[in-house]
C-alpha positions in Angstrom: -16.8 1.7 -6.8 -13.3 -0.1 -6.6 -12.8 -2.6 -4.1 -9.7 -2.6 -2.5 -7.8 -5.3 -0.8 -4.5 -6.0 0.7 -2.4 -8.9 0.6 1.2 -10.1 1.3 3.2 -10.5 -1.7 4.2 -13.9 -0.2 0.7 -15.3 -0.7 -0.6 -17.0 -4.0 -1.7 -14.8 -6.9 -5.2 -15.3 -7.4 -7.5 -14.3 -10.9 -9.9 -12.5 -8.1 -7.0 -9.9 -7.2 -8.1 -7.7 -10.0 -5.2 -4.9 -10.5 -2.3 -5.8 -8.3 0.1 -3.3 -7.1 3.2 -3.3 -5.0 3.2 -0.8 -2.0 6.6 -1.6 -0.8 9.5 1.4 -1.5 12.0 -1.6 -1.7 11.6 -4.6 -3.4 10.6 -7.6 -1.1 13.4 -10.0 -0.1 13.0 -13.6 -1.2 10.6 -12.4 -4.0 12.1 -12.6 -7.5 10.5 -9.9 -9.7 9.7 -12.4 -12.8 7.8 -14.5 -10.2 6.1 -11.8 -8.4 2.9 -10.8 -10.7 1.9 -7.4 -10.0 0.6 -4.5 -12.6 2.0 -1.6 -11.2 4.8 -0.8 -8.6 3.3 2.4 -6.2 6.6 3.4 -4.6 5.7 7.4 -4.9 2.9 6.5 -2.3 4.6 4.7 0.4 5.8 6.4 3.6 8.8 8.4 3.4 12.1 6.8 4.4 12.2 8.9 7.3 8.7 7.5 8.6 9.1 4.5 7.9 12.7 4.1 10.1 10.9 6.0 12.8 8.1 3.7 12.9 10.3 0.6 12.7 11.8 1.4 15.9 8.9 0.9 17.7 5.9 -0.3 15.8 3.2 -1.0 18.1 4.2 1.9 20.1 4.2 4.4 17.1 1.4 3.0 15.2 -1.5 5.7 16.2 1.0 8.4 15.5 2.4 6.9 12.2 -0.8 6.8 11.2 -1.5 10.5 11.2 2.1 11.4 9.8 1.4 8.9 6.5 -2.0 10.3 6.1 -0.3 13.8 6.6 2.0 12.7 3.6 -0.6 10.9 1.4 -2.7 14.4 1.7 0.2 16.4 0.7 1.3 14.0 -2.2 0.0 14.6 -5.9 1.1 10.7 -6.6 -2.1 9.9 -4.6 -4.1 12.0 -7.0 -2.5 10.5 -9.9 -3.1 6.7 -8.3 -6.5 7.4 -7.4 -7.2 8.3 -11.3 -5.3 5.1 -12.5 -7.2 2.9 -10.5 -10.9 4.0 -11.0 -11.5 2.2 -13.7 -10.4 -1.1 -11.8 -13.4 -3.2 -10.2 -10.8 -4.5 -7.5 -7.7 -3.7 -6.8 -4.9 -5.8 -4.3 -2.6 -3.4 -2.5 0.7 -6.0 -2.2 2.9 -5.6 0.9 5.8 -7.6 2.4 5.6 -6.9 6.2 5.1 -9.8 8.4 2.9 -7.5 10.5 -1.0 -8.0 9.2 -2.0 -5.3 12.0 0.6 -3.0 12.0 1.5 -2.1 8.7 0.8 0.8 5.7 -0.9 -1.3 3.4 -3.9 -0.9 5.9 -3.7 2.9 6.1 -3.4 3.4 2.4 -6.5 1.1 1.5 -8.7 3.0 4.3 -7.2 6.6 2.5 -8.1 5.1 -1.0 -11.4 3.8 0.1 -12.9 7.1 1.6 -11.2 9.1 -1.2 -12.7 6.9 -4.1 -16.3 7.3 -2.3 -15.9 11.2 -3.1 
């Protein structure tokens, strides 16, 4: 089974990261494209722009609702099914995100969602 990890884009690359996937809609500030080691940029499975803007109005206050709404977006997305097919051959994937917030970020939700669906 695939092991799904999360890591900030600003953390050092490690051989143990496996298949590295950028999971932010926008390119991370301060990161040069030639510097970041990643295998795939999964823009299509990130939160919609409207959901992301709403969430950033009150990150801790909107968290519980954001989790539910983002999961609904994931359920409705064909891109997620395609992504699951893409990652299944890998033993380890690392989802890369830029947020300074280690608790309230979409990469955690995505990791949990992928792990649940990889078990099926």
